C-alpha positions as CSV (number, residue, x, y, z in Angstrom):
1,X,-1.7,3.9,8.9
2,X,-0.2,2.3,12.0
3,X,2.9,0.4,13.1
4,X,4.8,-1.0,16.0
5,X,7.3,1.9,15.9
6,X,9.6,3.1,13.1
7,X,7.0,1.7,10.7
8,X,7.7,-1.9,11.9
9,X,4.9,-4.2,10.6
10,X,3.1,-1.3,8.9
11,X,-0.7,-1.4,8.4
12,X,-2.6,0.8,6.0
13,X,-6.2,1.4,5.3
14,X,-7.4,1.3,1.7
15,X,-10.6,3.1,1.2
16,X,-13.0,2.7,-1.7
17,X,-14.2,6.2,-2.2
18,X,-16.6,5.3,-5.0
19,X,-20.2,4.2,-5.0
20,X,-19.3,1.0,-6.8
21,X,-17.9,-2.2,-5.4
22,X,-14.2,-3.1,-6.0
23,X,-13.5,-6.8,-6.3
24,X,-10.8,-9.3,-6.9
25,X,-8.2,-7.0,-5.2
26,X,-4.5,-7.9,-5.3
27,X,-1.9,-6.1,-3.2
28,X,1.5,-7.0,-4.7
29,X,5.2,-6.0,-5.0
30,X,5.2,-4.2,-1.7
31,X,8.7,-3.1,-0.9
32,X,10.8,-0.5,0.9
33,X,13.7,1.2,-0.8
34,X,16.4,3.2,1.0
35,X,17.1,6.8,-0.1
36,X,19.9,5.3,-2.3
37,X,17.2,3.1,-4.0
38,X,18.5,-0.1,-2.5
39,X,16.0,-2.8,-1.6
40,X,15.6,-2.9,2.2
41,X,12.5,-5.2,2.2
42,X,10.1,-6.9,-0.1
43,X,6.9,-8.7,0.8
44,X,7.2,-12.5,0.4
45,X,3.8,-12.9,-1.3
46,X,0.9,-10.9,-2.6
47,X,-2.2,-10.3,-0.5
48,X,-5.7,-10.9,-2.0
49,X,-9.0,-9.4,-0.9
50,X,-12.4,-10.4,-2.3
51,X,-14.1,-7.0,-2.1
52,X,-14.0,-3.5,-0.8
53,X,-17.6,-2.3,-0.4
54,X,-18.6,1.2,-1.6
55,X,-17.4,4.0,0.8
56,X,-15.8,1.4,3.0
57,X,-12.2,0.6,3.9
58,X,-10.0,-2.4,4.6
59,X,-6.9,-2.7,6.6
60,X,-3.8,-4.3,5.0
61,X,-0.9,-5.5,7.2
62,X,2.7,-6.0,6.3
63,X,5.5,-7.9,8.0
64,X,8.2,-5.3,7.2
65,X,11.2,-4.6,9.5
66,X,11.5,-1.2,11.2
67,X,12.8,1.6,9.0
68,X,15.8,3.4,10.4
69,X,16.6,5.6,7.4
70,X,14.6,8.8,6.9
71,X,13.5,9.3,3.3
72,X,13.1,5.6,2.7
73,X,10.3,4.9,0.2
74,X,7.5,2.4,0.8
75,X,5.9,1.3,-2.5
76,X,2.9,-1.0,-3.0
77,X,1.0,-2.0,-6.1
78,X,-2.7,-2.8,-6.2
79,X,-5.1,-4.0,-8.9
80,X,-8.8,-4.5,-8.7
81,X,-11.9,-4.9,-10.8
82,X,-14.8,-2.6,-11.0
83,X,-18.5,-3.5,-11.4
84,X,-18.0,-3.8,-15.1
85,X,-15.1,-6.2,-14.6
86,X,-12.6,-3.6,-15.9
87,X,-9.2,-3.9,-14.3
88,X,-7.7,-0.9,-12.5
89,X,-4.0,-0.7,-11.4
90,X,-2.6,1.6,-8.7
91,X,0.7,2.6,-7.3
92,X,0.7,3.5,-3.6
93,X,3.7,5.1,-2.1
94,X,4.9,7.0,1.0
95,X,8.2,8.5,2.2
96,X,9.3,8.0,5.8
97,X,10.2,11.4,7.3
98,X,11.8,12.3,10.6
99,X,9.0,14.7,11.5
100,X,6.1,12.2,10.9
101,X,5.8,8.8,12.6
102,X,4.1,7.3,9.5
103,X,4.6,7.8,5.8
104,X,1.9,10.0,4.1
105,X,0.8,7.7,1.4
106,X,-0.4,8.8,-2.1
107,X,-2.1,6.7,-4.6
108,X,-2.0,7.1,-8.4
109,X,-3.8,5.1,-11.0
110,X,-1.6,3.5,-13.6
111,X,-2.9,3.9,-17.1
112,X,-1.4,1.7,-19.9
């Protein structure tokens, strides 16, 4: 990840760690919550990517304001299709800590 300071205009890399192509990728409902769970920022619109090739990554940029509260939570949702046209949904989240200049993001697949 990268930013212009205090996570202003954060950019993250999303890596396809599989040997299969990911397609029709939507990045949506990106937001930052304060430690009190109040909405600090929400992306105005979703982002769409056509593909992420196997074992490759893409950079996704956001227009978020700087984060001035430690323990703020950055949440992003993503969905994509695999080579069998099956839909996969993910939650990507990171907490902004004083000791780290960027949130350490984790990704979890959402199963319904």
